[in-house]
VOPAGU-2260 file (C-alpha; in pm, 1 decimal, decimal comma):
REM VOPAGU-2260
SITE   aa  ch    i         X         Y         Z
SITE  MET   A    0    -237,2    -712,9   -4395,8
SITE  SER   A    1    -217,7    -986,3   -4132,0
SITE  ILE   A    2    -322,9    -935,7   -3771,4
SITE  ASP   A    3      35,7    -934,8   -3646,4
SITE  THR   A    4     123,6    -642,4   -3871,1
SITE  ILE   A    5    -147,8    -409,9   -3745,4
SITE  ILE   A    6      12,6    -100,9   -3591,5
SITE  PRO   A    7     -51,3     -69,7   -3214,0
SITE  ASP   A    8    -257,6     234,6   -3125,4
SITE  ASP   A    9      24,0     395,6   -2924,8
SITE  HIS   A   10     239,3     390,9   -3237,8
SITE  LEU   A   11     -29,8     517,3   -3473,3
SITE  ARG   A   12      41,7     885,8   -3522,8
SITE  ALA   A   13    -175,5    1145,5   -3683,5
SITE  GLU   A   14      77,1    1197,3   -3962,8
SITE  SER   A   15      -5,2     846,1   -4086,8
SITE  ILE   A   16    -345,8     984,5   -4187,1
SITE  PRO   A   17    -370,7    1267,5   -4441,6
SITE  THR   A   18    -508,1    1535,2   -4210,5
SITE  GLY   A   19    -286,1    1827,4   -4295,5
SITE  THR   A   20     -11,4    1916,6   -4051,2
SITE  ALA   A   21    -134,1    1733,9   -3738,3
SITE  HIS   A   22     153,8    1562,0   -3555,7
SITE  GLU   A   23       4,4    1428,8   -3234,5
SITE  LEU   A   24    -117,8    1093,9   -3110,5
SITE  LEU   A   25    -477,4    1017,9   -3185,9
SITE  GLU   A   26    -699,3    1050,4   -2878,3
SITE  ASN   A   27    -817,6     716,3   -2740,4
SITE  GLY   A   28    -974,6     830,8   -2414,3
SITE  ALA   A   29    -713,9     672,3   -2187,6
SITE  ARG   A   30    -398,7     882,1   -2207,0
SITE  PRO   A   31    -226,9    1093,2   -1940,2
SITE  THR   A   32    -310,7    1390,4   -2162,8
SITE  THR   A   33    -677,7    1298,4   -2208,2
SITE  PRO   A   34    -870,6    1595,4   -2065,3
SITE  ALA   A   35   -1118,9    1563,5   -1780,3
SITE  GLY   A   36   -1466,6    1517,2   -1917,9
SITE  ASP   A   37   -1358,5    1313,0   -2219,8
SITE  ASN   A   38   -1531,6    1002,7   -2081,3
SITE  LEU   A   39   -1687,3     910,0   -1749,6
SITE  LEU   A   40   -1493,0     586,2   -1705,3
SITE  LEU   A   41   -1157,3     763,8   -1708,6
SITE  ASP   A   42   -1294,1    1043,5   -1490,1
SITE  TYR   A   43   -1403,9     783,5   -1234,8
SITE  VAL   A   44   -1073,2     593,0   -1227,7
SITE  ARG   A   45    -876,6     914,5   -1186,1
SITE  THR   A   46   -1112,8    1026,9    -910,2
SITE  VAL   A   47   -1109,9     705,7    -708,1
SITE  ALA   A   48    -730,1     682,6    -743,4
SITE  ALA   A   49    -702,1    1037,1    -606,2
SITE  GLY   A   50    -937,4     943,5    -323,7
SITE  TYR   A   51    -723,1     655,7    -202,8
SITE  ALA   A   52    -409,6     862,2    -249,5
SITE  ALA   A   53    -564,7    1107,0      -2,7
SITE  VAL   A   54    -637,9     819,3     237,8
SITE  ALA   A   55    -279,8     693,5     216,6
SITE  THR   A   56    -134,4    1040,9     260,7
SITE  ALA   A   57    -349,0    1104,9     569,1
SITE  THR   A   58    -212,1     788,4     731,1
SITE  GLY   A   59     147,2     883,9     655,6
SITE  GLY   A   60     156,7     630,8     372,9
SITE  ARG   A   61     299,6     651,8      22,6
SITE  THR   A   62     178,1     721,2    -331,1
SITE  HIS   A   63     341,1     680,9    -670,9
SITE  THR   A   64     231,0     716,2   -1032,6
SITE  VAL   A   65     388,4     548,2   -1334,4
SITE  GLU   A   66     258,5     758,8   -1621,1
SITE  GLY   A   67     395,8     525,5   -1887,0
SITE  LEU   A   68     170,1     246,1   -1763,3
SITE  GLY   A   69    -119,4     463,0   -1649,3
SITE  LEU   A   70     -62,2     313,4   -1302,6
SITE  HIS   A   71    -159,9     498,5    -984,0
SITE  MET   A   72     -57,7     339,7    -652,8
SITE  ALA   A   73    -147,5     433,6    -294,1
SITE  ASP   A   74     -21,5     240,4       7,1
SITE  ALA   A   75    -159,2     317,8     351,5
SITE  GLY   A   76      36,6      24,2     493,8
SITE  SER   A   77    -293,1    -118,8     617,2
SITE  ALA   A   78    -355,7    -477,8     719,2
SITE  SER   A   79    -667,9    -447,8     501,4
SITE  PRO   A   80    -611,3    -464,0     125,1
SITE  PHE   A   81    -869,5    -187,5      80,5
SITE  GLY   A   82    -612,8      55,1     220,3
SITE  ASN   A   83    -350,3     -50,2     -32,7
SITE  GLN   A   84    -472,7       7,7    -385,5
SITE  ALA   A   85    -348,7      47,2    -740,5
SITE  HIS   A   86    -555,7     169,1   -1034,9
SITE  LEU   A   87    -492,6     142,0   -1408,0
SITE  THR   A   88    -612,8     424,5   -1629,3
SITE  ARG   A   89    -536,2     262,6   -1964,4
SITE  PRO   A   90    -538,2     -85,3   -2123,1
SITE  LEU   A   91    -214,2    -282,0   -2103,6
SITE  ALA   A   92     -57,3    -486,1   -2380,0
SITE  GLU   A   93      66,3    -837,3   -2309,2
SITE  HIS   A   94     429,9    -729,2   -2339,8
SITE  GLU   A   95     379,6    -474,0   -2059,5
SITE  THR   A   96     280,5    -736,8   -1801,8
SITE  ALA   A   97     627,6    -783,0   -1656,4
SITE  ALA   A   98     679,3    -407,0   -1622,0
SITE  LEU   A   99     344,5    -370,6   -1443,3
SITE  CYS   A  100     419,5    -651,2   -1198,2
SITE  ASP   A  101     769,5    -517,7   -1132,9
SITE  GLU   A  102     632,9    -171,4   -1050,7
SITE  LEU   A  103     369,2    -315,0    -816,3
SITE  ALA   A  104     614,6    -546,3    -642,6
SITE  HIS   A  105     872,6    -269,8    -599,1
SITE  PHE   A  106     626,3     -12,0    -464,6
SITE  PHE   A  107     421,8    -226,6    -228,4
SITE  GLY   A  108     720,4    -441,6    -133,0
SITE  ALA   A  109     895,6    -131,0      -1,7
SITE  GLY   A  110     639,0     -91,7     276,6
SITE  ASP   A  111     474,6    -293,2     550,4
SITE  GLY   A  112     112,4    -400,0     549,1
SITE  GLY   A  113    -123,2    -659,2     414,1
SITE  ALA   A  114    -221,7    -755,0      62,6
SITE  TYR   A  115    -297,1    -495,1    -204,2
SITE  LEU   A  116    -556,9    -459,0    -479,5
SITE  LEU   A  117    -518,9    -373,5    -846,9
SITE  PHE   A  118    -829,8    -233,2   -1015,2
SITE  SER   A  119    -851,4    -213,3   -1394,2
SITE  PRO   A  120   -1152,4     -90,1   -1594,5
SITE  PHE   A  121   -1017,6    -292,7   -1886,0
SITE  PRO   A  122    -938,6    -662,5   -1936,7
SITE  THR   A  123    -580,4    -729,6   -1833,2
SITE  PRO   A  124    -313,7    -981,8   -1923,5
SITE  ASP   A  125    -307,4   -1293,3   -1703,8
SITE  LEU   A  126    -133,5   -1209,1   -1375,4
SITE  PHE   A  127    -162,8   -1558,1   -1222,2
SITE  PRO   A  128     191,0   -1656,2   -1330,3
SITE  HIS   A  129     319,5   -1346,9   -1148,9
SITE  GLY   A  130     173,7   -1448,5    -814,1
SITE  PHE   A  131    -153,6   -1253,4    -823,2
SITE  GLY   A  132    -494,6   -1391,2    -733,6
SITE  LEU   A  133    -803,4   -1297,5    -932,4
SITE  GLY   A  134   -1041,7   -1099,4    -715,0
SITE  GLY   A  135   -1319,1   -1104,5    -973,6
SITE  HIS   A  136   -1489,1    -886,2   -1231,7
SITE  PRO   A  137   -1715,1    -649,3   -1034,6
SITE  PRO   A  138   -1971,6    -432,6   -1215,6
SITE  PHE   A  139   -1899,3     -64,4   -1272,3
SITE  MET   A  140   -2219,4     134,9   -1222,7
SITE  VAL   A  141   -2315,9     497,2   -1289,4
SITE  ARG   A  142   -2603,8     712,9   -1166,9
SITE  PRO   A  143   -2687,9    1036,5   -1353,5
SITE  ALA   A  144   -2664,3    1369,6   -1175,5
SITE  GLY   A  145   -2949,7    1475,0    -952,3
SITE  GLY   A  146   -3219,2    1257,1    -806,1
SITE  THR   A  147   -3319,7    1208,1    -444,6
SITE  ALA   A  148   -3222,7     989,3    -151,4
SITE  PRO   A  149   -3485,0     762,9       9,6
SITE  MET   A  150   -3584,3     839,6     366,3
SITE  VAL   A  151   -3593,2     550,4     611,8
SITE  GLY   A  152   -3786,3     592,5     933,9
SITE  GLY   A  153   -3575,4     589,3    1247,9
SITE  LEU   A  154   -3242,8     622,9    1065,0
SITE  GLN   A  155   -3039,8     934,2    1139,3
SITE  LEU   A  156   -2782,2    1030,4     875,7
SITE  VAL   A  157   -2482,7    1220,4    1011,0
SITE  GLU   A  158   -2201,3    1363,6     801,4
SITE  VAL   A  159   -1858,5    1302,6     952,7
SITE  ARG   A  160   -1716,6    1630,3    1075,6
SITE  THR   A  161   -1553,4    1536,7    1405,6
SITE  PRO   A  162   -1295,6    1277,0    1513,0
SITE  ALA   A  163   -1557,8    1100,6    1727,2
SITE  VAL   A  164   -1799,6    1045,8    1438,1
SITE  LEU   A  165   -1508,0     951,0    1212,1
SITE  ALA   A  166   -1418,9     679,4    1463,8
SITE  ASP   A  167   -1780,2     556,8    1451,5
SITE  PHE   A  168   -1754,4     549,4    1070,9
SITE  GLU   A  169   -1446,0     328,0    1068,2
SITE  ARG   A  170   -1561,5     108,0    1355,0
SITE  THR   A  171   -1883,3      36,8    1166,7
SITE  ILE   A  172   -1698,8     -54,0     846,7
SITE  VAL   A  173   -1462,3    -286,9    1032,4
SITE  GLU   A  174   -1746,9    -465,6    1206,9
SITE  ALA   A  175   -2019,4    -445,3     941,1
SITE  TYR   A  176   -1845,7    -488,4     606,1
SITE  PRO   A  177   -1669,0    -681,2     765,7
SITE  ALA   A  178   -1293,4    -616,5     751,4
SITE  PRO   A  179   -1148,2    -898,4     962,3
SITE  GLU   A  180    -787,7    -800,7     886,8
SITE  VAL   A  181    -827,4    -488,6    1102,7
SITE  ALA   A  182   -1063,1    -629,6    1367,1
SITE  PRO   A  183   -1116,6    -569,6    1648,6
SITE  PHE   A  184   -1144,7    -196,0    1591,8
SITE  GLY   A  185    -883,3      -3,9    1786,9
SITE  MET   A  186    -620,8    -276,7    1776,8
SITE  HIS   A  187    -483,6    -176,8    1436,1
SITE  ALA   A  188    -371,6     142,4    1266,0
SITE  ARG   A  189    -659,3     360,5    1149,7
SITE  LEU   A  190    -731,5     387,0     776,8
SITE  PHE   A  191    -970,6     684,1     778,9
SITE  CYS   A  192    -765,1     933,4     978,4
SITE  ASP   A  193    -850,6    1279,8    1108,5
SITE  GLY   A  194    -662,7    1435,7     817,4
SITE  LEU   A  195    -956,5    1343,8     593,3
SITE  LEU   A  196   -1197,0    1570,1     781,8
SITE  ASP   A  197   -1104,3    1868,9     563,9
SITE  SER   A  198   -1058,9    1677,0     238,8
SITE  ALA   A  199   -1273,4    1602,3     -67,0
SITE  TRP   A  200   -1405,7    1293,3     113,0
SITE  ARG   A  201   -1766,7    1315,8     233,2
SITE  LEU   A  202   -1830,9    1039,9     486,4
SITE  LEU   A  203   -2169,3     946,7     630,9
SITE  VAL   A  204   -2277,7     738,2     928,9
SITE  GLY   A  205   -2627,8     604,4     982,0
SITE  TYR   A  206   -2742,7     583,2    1343,8
SITE  LEU   A  207   -3033,1     379,0    1479,0
SITE  ASP   A  208   -3132,0     447,9    1838,4
SITE  GLY   A  209   -2794,3     610,7    1893,9
SITE  GLU   A  210   -2592,2     318,3    1755,4
SITE  SER   A  211   -2398,4     337,5    1428,5
SITE  VAL   A  212   -2536,4      75,8    1188,5
SITE  ALA   A  213   -2435,7     179,5     834,7
SITE  THR   A  214   -2185,3     386,9     639,0
SITE  ALA   A  215   -2117,5     529,0     295,8
SITE  GLY   A  216   -1853,7     760,9     161,8
SITE  ALA   A  217   -1796,7     974,6    -144,8
SITE  PHE   A  218   -1484,0    1128,6    -290,3
SITE  VAL   A  219   -1588,2    1432,3    -491,8
SITE  GLY   A  220   -1388,2    1478,9    -808,6
SITE  GLU   A  221   -1399,1    1742,5   -1078,2
SITE  ARG   A  222   -1639,7    1545,5   -1297,2
SITE  VAL   A  223   -1779,8    1257,4   -1092,6
SITE  VAL   A  224   -1855,8    1147,2    -737,5
SITE  ALA   A  225   -1687,5     816,4    -649,9
SITE  VAL   A  226   -1903,0     627,3    -398,5
SITE  GLU   A  227   -1710,6     400,6    -160,2
SITE  ALA   A  228   -1713,8     243,4     186,8
SITE  VAL   A  229   -2075,3     122,2     185,9
SITE  SER   A  230   -2151,8    -107,0     479,1
SITE  THR   A  231   -2449,3    -218,6     688,7
SITE  ARG   A  232   -2444,2    -426,2    1005,7
SITE  SER   A  233   -2573,9    -776,6     940,2
SITE  GLU   A  234   -2847,2    -760,2    1204,1
SITE  VAL   A  235   -3019,6    -467,2    1030,8
SITE  ARG   A  236   -2969,9    -555,0     664,5
SITE  GLY   A  237   -3270,8    -560,2     436,5
SITE  ARG   A  238   -3427,8    -248,3     588,9
SITE  GLY   A  239   -3299,9       0,3     330,6
SITE  TYR   A  240   -3033,4     160,1     548,0
SITE  GLY   A  241   -2745,3      87,0     311,5
SITE  ALA   A  242   -2945,3     216,5      16,2
SITE  ALA   A  243   -3028,2     539,0     199,5
SITE  LEU   A  244   -2662,4     600,3     288,0
SITE  THR   A  245   -2547,7     516,8     -66,6
SITE  ALA   A  246   -2796,3     756,9    -225,4
SITE  ALA   A  247   -2698,7    1032,4      15,8
SITE  ALA   A  248   -2331,3     979,4     -65,6
SITE  ALA   A  249   -2409,2     989,8    -438,8
SITE  LEU   A  250   -2563,7    1333,0    -382,4
SITE  ALA   A  251   -2250,6    1473,5    -216,3
SITE  ALA   A  252   -2226,7    1691,6    -529,3
SITE  PRO   A  253   -2575,6    1663,7    -683,7
SITE  GLU   A  254   -2470,4    1843,9   -1002,6
SITE  LEU   A  255   -2232,7    1555,5   -1085,2
SITE  PRO   A  256   -2298,7    1194,0   -1182,2
SITE  ALA   A  257   -2202,1     931,0    -925,2
SITE  ALA   A  258   -2024,8     602,4    -991,5
SITE  LEU   A  259   -1913,9     296,1    -798,1
SITE  VAL   A  260   -1776,0     -52,8    -833,8
SITE  SER   A  261   -2037,8    -294,1    -703,1
SITE  SER   A  262   -2042,2    -657,5    -601,5
SITE  ASP   A  263   -2277,4    -891,5    -783,7
SITE  PRO   A  264   -2490,1    -948,3    -468,3
SITE  GLY   A  265   -2520,7    -572,0    -414,3
SITE  ARG   A  266   -2597,7    -484,7    -774,5
SITE  GLY   A  267   -2976,0    -500,4    -732,6
SITE  VAL   A  268   -2968,5    -248,1    -447,3
SITE  TYR   A  269   -2778,4       1,6    -659,6
SITE  GLU   A  270   -3003,5     -56,8    -959,6
SITE  GLY   A  271   -3295,4      30,9    -734,4
SITE  LEU   A  272   -3128,2     366,8    -669,8
SITE  GLY   A  273   -3093,4     441,9   -1040,7
SITE  PHE   A  274   -2739,0     316,3   -1096,8
SITE  LEU   A  275   -2679,1     160,8   -1439,0
SITE  ALA   A  276   -2424,9    -113,1   -1506,3
SITE  VAL   A  277   -2177,5       3,4   -1771,8
SITE  CYS   A  278   -1898,2    -254,5   -1779,9
SITE  ARG   A  279   -1699,7    -482,7   -1551,7
SITE  PHE   A  280   -1366,6    -408,3   -1388,2
SITE  THR   A  281   -1092,0    -664,3   -1340,4
SITE  LEU   A  282    -967,4    -697,4    -982,8
SITE  TRP   A  283    -639,4    -864,0    -885,8
SITE  VAL   A  284    -504,4    -929,7    -535,2
SITE  GLY   A  285    -128,7    -902,5    -480,7
SITE  GLN   A  286      87,9   -1009,2    -187,0
SITE  ARG   A  287     391,8    -818,8     -60,6
């Protein structure tokens, strides 16, 4: 049998294998029907997609899921691409590229805001011809459940529970990450709105001498904690503040593993906290 006659997985049904009366698609770990807990990668993508859907909803933004493509989209209408995200929960075939790009263009094109991001835990078809820019292949990292968070002298960790501390959280991200598209803080629509105070997001601010210097956040899912929004002001980097906030966020639900998508420069910090590199995502940047 030649390569071009191999049956695609989505068309390979259980009845093609002599297993009695089974008549369902074989499980591949990346279907809409794949149960939670089947694999940590899918659990993470579903969790982080839900997290940014909550962010978009809190801002009055929009969400949409295309089950046939495993595509989850959340648009906060932010000037920052980090507020406008799409996540793939299954691999795409080359012939599905046009459908993917059409769905992204239709959804994000229907709203105002800046660029948007497409995260895929799998290699994707080439999206350059469709107007996308390659954002890179950041490492996906996992830390087992449990563990401890390092203590750093002089740093006060405060969980966000009030609008005032939430404002400190976002101001620090804007200035420390940095996020120039939404700077200066207060001149653009908020991304982390008060509606998140009673959500599954657990947001932390690190204060030094009364000034906010670092942040980290966690969206707590059913099976995994998705760590996000890690930032440290440039003038205090290298002192362990970002690591302390990250570890504390990872322990938002200590009975669950934690996972994040790192940058290559930040990978060593996360490895020092017990995170293990598993694979690399593919990140594309789209324009409205």
